[in-house]
C-alpha positions in Angstrom: -10.3 24.8 -22.5 -8.3 25.0 -25.4 -4.9 25.8 -25.9 -5.7 29.6 -27.7 -7.7 30.0 -23.5 -4.7 28.5 -21.4 -2.6 30.6 -23.3 -4.7 33.8 -22.1 -5.0 32.6 -19.0 -1.4 31.4 -18.6 -0.6 35.2 -19.5 -2.0 36.7 -16.7 -0.5 34.2 -14.6 2.6 35.2 -15.7 1.7 38.9 -14.3 -0.2 37.9 -11.0 1.9 34.7 -10.0 5.4 34.8 -11.2 7.2 35.9 -8.5 6.0 33.0 -6.5 7.7 30.5 -8.6 10.8 33.1 -9.2 13.9 30.6 -8.5 11.7 27.3 -8.5 13.3 25.5 -11.3 16.7 26.5 -10.1 15.5 25.0 -6.3 14.2 22.1 -8.1 17.4 21.0 -10.2 19.5 21.7 -7.1 17.5 19.2 -5.0 17.2 16.8 -7.6 19.3 14.2 -7.2 18.0 13.7 -3.7 14.6 12.7 -6.0 16.4 11.0 -8.2 18.3 8.3 -5.6 14.7 8.7 -3.8 12.8 7.5 -7.2 15.5 4.5 -7.8 15.3 3.0 -4.4 11.6 2.8 -5.3 12.1 1.7 -8.9 14.8 -1.1 -7.4 12.1 -2.1 -4.6 8.7 -2.6 -5.8 5.7 -4.0 -4.3 2.6 -4.9 -5.3 -1.1 -3.7 -4.3 -1.5 -4.1 -0.5 2.2 -5.4 0.2 3.3 -1.7 0.2 4.9 -2.4 3.7 8.5 -0.7 2.9 7.6 1.7 0.3 5.1 3.2 3.0 7.3 3.2 5.8 9.6 4.9 3.8 7.4 7.4 2.6 6.2 7.8 6.2 9.8 8.6 7.4 10.9 11.0 4.9 7.6 13.0 5.4 8.2 12.9 8.7 11.7 14.4 8.4 9.5 17.3 7.2 7.8 18.5 9.8 4.5 16.4 8.5 2.2 14.8 11.2 2.1 11.3 9.6 -0.3 8.2 10.3 0.4 4.8 8.9 -1.9 2.0 8.0 -4.6 3.8 6.6 -7.6 2.0 5.3 -5.9 -1.1 6.9 -9.5 -1.4 8.8 -11.8 -1.9 5.7 -8.9 -4.3 4.1 -9.1 -6.6 7.3 -12.8 -6.4 7.0 -12.8 -7.7 3.2 -11.1 -10.7 4.0 -12.7 -11.3 7.3 -15.9 -10.9 5.2 -14.7 -13.3 2.1 -13.9 -16.0 4.6 -9.8 -16.2 3.5 -6.8 -16.3 5.5 -5.1 -12.9 5.8 -2.1 -13.5 4.3 1.7 -12.7 6.2 2.4 -9.1 4.7 -1.2 -8.0 3.3 -2.9 -5.2 4.5 -3.9 -1.6 4.0 -0.4 0.6 3.3 -2.0 4.2 2.9 0.0 6.9 4.3 -1.4 10.5 5.6 0.5 13.3 6.3 -0.7 17.0 7.6 0.8 20.4 7.8 -1.0 23.2 8.8 0.3 26.6 8.1 -1.9 28.8 9.0 -5.3 30.1 8.2 -6.4 29.1 4.6 -7.7 26.5 2.4 -7.4 22.8 2.8 -5.4 21.2 -0.3 -4.8 17.5 -0.9 -2.5 16.1 -2.8 -2.4 12.5 -3.9 0.7 9.5 -4.9 -0.1 6.2 -5.5 2.7 3.5 -4.7 1.8 0.0 -5.9 3.7 -1.8 -8.6 2.7 -4.6 -11.4 3.1 -8.1 -11.8 5.5 -7.9 -14.5 9.2 -8.8 -15.3 10.8 -5.8 -16.1 13.0 -5.9 -19.0 14.3 -2.2 -19.8 18.1 -3.1 -18.9 18.3 -0.4 -16.5 21.3 -0.6 -13.9 18.1 0.0 -11.2 16.0 -2.6 -13.0 13.7 -4.9 -10.5 14.4 -8.4 -9.7 11.8 -9.1 -7.3 9.7 -11.5 -7.4 7.3 -12.0 -5.0 3.6 -13.3 -4.1 0.2 -11.0 -4.5 -2.1 -10.3 -1.9 -4.1 -13.8 -3.1 -0.8 -15.4 -3.0 0.1 -16.0 -6.3 4.0 -15.3 -7.1 4.7 -13.0 -9.7 7.9 -10.8 -10.7 6.9 -7.2 -10.0 8.2 -3.7 -11.9 7.3 -0.7 -11.7 5.4 -0.3 -15.0 3.2 2.5 -14.4 5.3 5.3 -12.7 4.1 5.1 -9.4 7.7 4.9 -7.9 8.0 8.9 -9.9 4.8 9.4 -8.5 5.7 9.2 -4.9 9.3 10.5 -5.5 7.5 13.1 -7.2 5.5 13.8 -4.2 8.2 14.2 -1.6 10.6 16.2 -3.7 7.1 18.6 -3.9 6.7 18.6 -0.1 10.6 19.6 0.4 9.6 22.1 -2.1 6.9 23.4 0.2 8.5 23.1 3.1 11.0 25.9 2.2 8.5 27.9 0.6 6.3 28.4 4.2 6.4 32.1 3.5 4.2 31.5 -0.1 1.8 29.8 1.0 -1.2 29.6 3.9 -3.2 26.7 4.9 -3.1 23.0 5.0 -1.4 20.5 3.2 -2.4 17.0 3.0 -0.6 14.4 1.3 -2.1 11.2 1.1 0.1 8.3 -0.5 -2.8 5.2 -2.0 -2.2 1.7 -2.1 -3.5 -0.4 -4.6 -4.5 1.8 -7.1 -3.5 -0.8 -9.8 -6.2 -3.1 -8.4 -8.6 -0.3 -7.9 -9.4 -0.8 -4.4 -6.9 1.9 -2.8 -8.8 4.6 -2.6 -11.7 3.1 -1.8 -10.1 1.4 1.4 -8.5 4.6 2.7 -12.3 6.3 2.1 -14.2 3.5 4.2 -11.4 4.1 6.9 -12.6 7.2 7.5 -10.2 9.7 5.4 -12.1 12.6 4.7 -13.3 12.2 8.7 -9.9 11.3 10.3 -8.4 14.1 8.6 -8.4 18.2 7.1 -11.5 17.2 4.7 -9.8 19.2 1.5 -11.3 22.0 -0.6 -9.5 20.9 -3.4 -8.1 17.7 -4.7 -4.8 17.3 -7.4 -3.1 14.6 -8.5 -0.2 13.9 -11.5 0.3 10.9 -13.6 3.8 10.0 -15.2 2.9 8.9 -18.5 4.7 6.9 -21.7 2.0 8.3 -23.9 3.3 12.2 -23.5 6.9 13.3 -24.3 9.5 14.2 -21.5 9.3 17.7 -20.9 5.2 18.4 -21.7 2.5 18.5 -19.1 -0.6 17.2 -20.4 -4.3 17.8 -19.5 -8.1 17.1 -20.1 -10.9 19.1 -18.5 -13.8 17.4 -18.2 -14.3 13.6 -18.5 -10.5 12.6 -18.5 -10.5 8.5 -17.8 -13.4 6.6 -17.8 -15.6 4.1 -15.8 -13.9 0.5 -15.8 -16.1 -2.2 -15.0 -15.3 -5.9 -15.4 -18.4 -8.5 -16.4 -17.9 -12.4 -16.1 -20.7 -14.4 -18.1 -20.9 -18.4 -17.3 -22.8 -20.2 -20.4 -24.1 -23.5 -19.3 -24.3 -26.0 -22.5 -25.0 -29.7 -22.3 -21.7 -31.6 -23.3 -21.6 -34.2 -25.7 -19.4 -35.7 -28.5 -17.9 -33.8 -31.2 -19.3 -35.8 -34.0 -23.0 -35.5 -32.7 -24.0 -31.9 -31.7 -27.6 -32.6 -31.9 -27.1 -34.3 -28.5 -26.0 -31.5 -26.8 -26.2 -27.5 -26.5 -23.0 -25.9 -27.8 -22.0 -23.3 -25.3 -19.2 -22.5 -27.4 -21.4 -21.3 -30.5 -23.7 -19.6 -28.0 -20.7 -17.7 -26.7 -19.7 -17.0 -29.9 -23.5 -15.5 -30.9 -22.9 -13.4 -27.2 -19.9 -11.9 -28.3 -21.1 -10.4 -31.7 -24.3 -9.3 -30.6 -22.2 -7.5 -27.8 -20.8 -5.2 -31.0 -24.0 -3.3 -31.6 -24.1 -2.3 -28.1 -22.2 1.0 -29.2 -22.4 1.0 -32.8 -26.0 0.5 -33.0 -27.7 1.5 -29.3 -25.3 4.1 -27.9 -26.0 8.2 -29.0 -23.0 8.3 -31.7 -21.8 11.6 -29.3 -21.4 9.6 -26.6 -18.4 7.2 -25.6 -18.3 3.4 -24.6 -16.4 0.4 -24.9 -17.1 -3.4 -24.6 -14.2 -5.6 -25.5 -14.5 -9.3 -24.8 -10.7 -10.2 -23.4 -11.6 -13.8 -22.6 -13.2 -16.6 -24.0 -12.7 -20.0 -22.5 -13.6 -22.8 -23.4 -13.2 -27.1 -24.1 -10.1 -28.6 -23.6 -10.2 -31.3 -26.5 -10.9 -31.2 -30.3 -14.1 -33.7 -30.2 -15.7 -32.9 -26.9 -18.6 -30.4 -26.8 -18.3 -28.9 -23.5 -20.7 -27.7 -21.1 -19.7 -24.5 -20.0 -18.2 -21.4 -21.9 -16.9 -18.2 -19.7 -16.8 -15.2 -20.9 -14.5 -12.0 -19.6 -15.4 -8.6 -20.8 -14.0 -5.3 -19.5 -16.7 -2.3 -19.9 -15.8 1.5 -19.9 -17.8 4.7 -20.7 -18.0 8.3 -19.0 -21.9 9.2 -17.7 -23.4 7.0 -15.6 -26.5 6.3 -17.6 -23.8 5.2 -20.2 -22.5 2.7 -18.2 -26.0 1.6 -16.9 -27.1 1.2 -20.4 -24.0 -1.1 -21.5 -24.3 -3.5 -18.5 -28.3 -4.1 -18.9 -27.4 -4.8 -22.4 -25.0 -7.3 -21.1 -27.5 -8.8 -19.7 -30.0 -8.9 -21.8 -28.0 -9.8 -25.1 -26.0 -12.9 -23.0 -30.1 -14.4 -21.9 -31.6 -13.3 -24.9 -29.2 -15.6 -27.1 -28.9 -18.5 -25.1 -32.7 -18.4 -25.4 -32.6 -17.9 -28.9 -30.3 -20.8 -28.6 -33.2 -23.5 -27.0 -31.6 -23.6 -23.7 -33.9 -24.1 -21.1 -34.3 -21.4 -18.3 -32.6 -23.4 -15.6 -29.2 -23.3 -17.8 -29.5 -19.4 -18.7 -25.9 -17.7 -18.3 -25.0 -16.3 -15.3 -23.9 -12.6 -15.5 -21.7 -11.7 -12.6 -20.7 -7.8 -12.5 -17.7 -6.9 -9.9 -19.0 -4.5 -7.7 -15.7 -2.9 -6.9 -15.4 -0.9 -10.5 -13.2 2.0 -10.9 -15.5 5.6 -11.4 -14.7 7.8 -14.3 -12.3 10.6 -13.3 -13.8 14.0 -14.0 -11.3 17.1 -13.6 -13.4 20.0 -12.6 -12.8 22.1 -15.5 -12.5 25.8 -13.2 -10.2 23.9 -10.9 -8.4 22.8 -14.3 -7.9 26.1 -15.7 -6.8 27.3 -12.6 -4.1 24.8 -12.1 -2.9 24.6 -15.7 -2.4 27.8 -15.8 -0.1 28.2 -12.9 1.6 25.3 -14.3 2.2 27.0 -17.2 3.2 30.3 -15.9 5.7 28.3 -13.9 7.3 26.1 -16.6 6.4 27.9 -20.0 2.7 28.0 -21.5 4.4 26.1 -24.8 4.7 23.2 -22.5 1.6 22.7 -21.2 -1.3 21.4 -23.6 -4.7 19.8 -23.8 -5.0 15.9 -24.5 -7.7 13.9 -25.7 -9.8 11.8 -23.2 -9.0 8.1 -22.3 -10.8 5.2 -21.8 -8.1 4.2 -19.1 -9.4 4.1 -15.7 -7.8 5.4 -12.5 -9.2 5.0 -8.7 -8.4 8.8 -8.1 -12.1 9.8 -9.2 -13.2 8.0 -6.2 -11.9 10.9 -3.5 -14.2 13.4 -5.3 -16.7 10.8 -5.7 -18.0 11.1 -2.3 -21.0 13.0 -1.1 -18.6 16.0 -0.5 -18.6 16.0 -4.4 -14.7 17.8 -4.0 -13.3 19.3 -6.9 -10.5 16.9 -8.7 -7.6 17.0 -11.1 -5.4 15.1 -11.9 -3.1 15.8 -15.1 -0.2 14.3 -16.7 3.8 14.4 -16.8 5.5 13.4 -19.9 7.8 10.7 -19.5 8.1 9.4 -23.1 12.1 10.2 -24.7 11.3 13.0 -27.0 13.3 11.8 -30.0 11.5 8.7 -29.9 8.2 9.9 -29.4 8.7 12.3 -32.0 10.2 10.0 -34.8 6.9 7.7 -34.4 4.6 10.5 -34.3 6.4 11.5 -38.0 5.7 7.4 -39.1 9.7 7.3 -39.0 10.1 4.7 -36.1 8.1 2.7 -33.4 6.3 4.2 -30.7 7.8 4.2 -27.1 7.4 1.7 -24.3 4.1 3.1 -22.4 2.6 2.6 -18.9 2.2 -1.0 -18.3 5.0 -2.5 -20.6 7.8 -4.2 -19.6 9.6 -1.7 -21.5 8.6 1.2 -19.8 10.6 3.7 -17.6 10.1 7.3 -18.3 13.0 9.9 -18.5 13.8 10.3 -15.0 15.4 13.5 -15.0 13.2 15.6 -17.0 9.7 13.8 -15.7 11.2 14.3 -12.2 12.2 17.3 -12.5 9.0 18.7 -14.1 6.9 17.0 -11.9 8.0 18.5 -8.9 7.8 22.0 -10.7 4.4 21.2 -11.8 2.9 20.1 -8.5 4.7 23.0 -6.3 3.1 25.4 -8.8 0.0 24.4 -8.7 0.1 23.9 -4.7 1.5 27.3 -4.2 -1.7 28.7 -6.1 -4.1 27.0 -4.6 -2.8 27.4 -1.5 -2.0 31.1 -1.9 -2.1 34.0 0.8 -6.2 36.0 0.6 -4.1 39.4 0.3 -2.3 37.2 -2.8 -5.9 37.0 -4.7 
């Protein structure tokens, strides 16, 4: 869906759906102080993955007050099971804190809206008056500062703002609304935990799933989207390279795992450049190379940590098998015996690629453009970042889904950077990042509300 098509679609929506959005921007603006106060509360009180106890409680409180049927601790059974299987002890405060809120409003389709709520282990450096000063332990017991550096605080505030609008506009939609407040997105496990705990069995199964993500890569005041593949498969691969230790002055007495590792790193660069179809996308990045302790000692072990990105599942399989093949072959070429072959471990809980179903994307973005103005909605290229939102549409039901982006960067700084006249604005996962709250929150609420009204509009309005 190119900009020209979106313009055509949006024009049709303006004619057919504009009455549903009449006065929406004014209502969103009037409700902004409430949404902003909620956002500030979440920003000042961030919680890490699988430790979102207070955040989930506040979300449950907000949605219950609006008349939703609310269930908490969705995903907890999966977390408890995983901890038990690992033989570890369940640390205090660790659990599955997913929240599911359901509202039925007559006969019609079922729409699921998802927002994630966990923060990052990062020290905030924004200088905001409501900046986080929280230091706590993560789900594995490691102490870390905590910051909402990926705008999940805005996601849940926008969800509440959207819920408030939709409750006030119940005469304009029919069907079932399912709001999912998801934990542990930052570690790629929260969606899986909720699905495994019966999300689509215990609660109404959606016909559509939508989400937004506030973005530091887009200017505040804009909504961007990507039809088709939008985000990547994300795999983590560890390679343990065995060797034979020796004195640095006598390398012939050992088998140097650092040299073997260096050859593996170099050979991995050919996977994308020489083995992958040039029309397909893939990334193989070695993020860590760890070996040795001293200048004159050849160690007996080296370790590589690799991130692998792809869109299509066959490309993913090709890259992962290629990594294993290269690691084993390079060790063999160095003369390492079979009992000292590298150990290649692929993390089983990977994040699958996100596919925005094209027809649903056209429909949702057309409604958003009709509501906020087509000049503020445009397509952006796919990203090699990952999001476990993808898992909700990866079940056997293959529920169509779409995630879009709400701009959060200062437009003036963004424009100057685009023109080469200034530095890039801090983006998601930076300790300096926080979205411009007013345009991001207002546009997020209006866009999500417009999308929901479109997908739940009464049949007579078709």
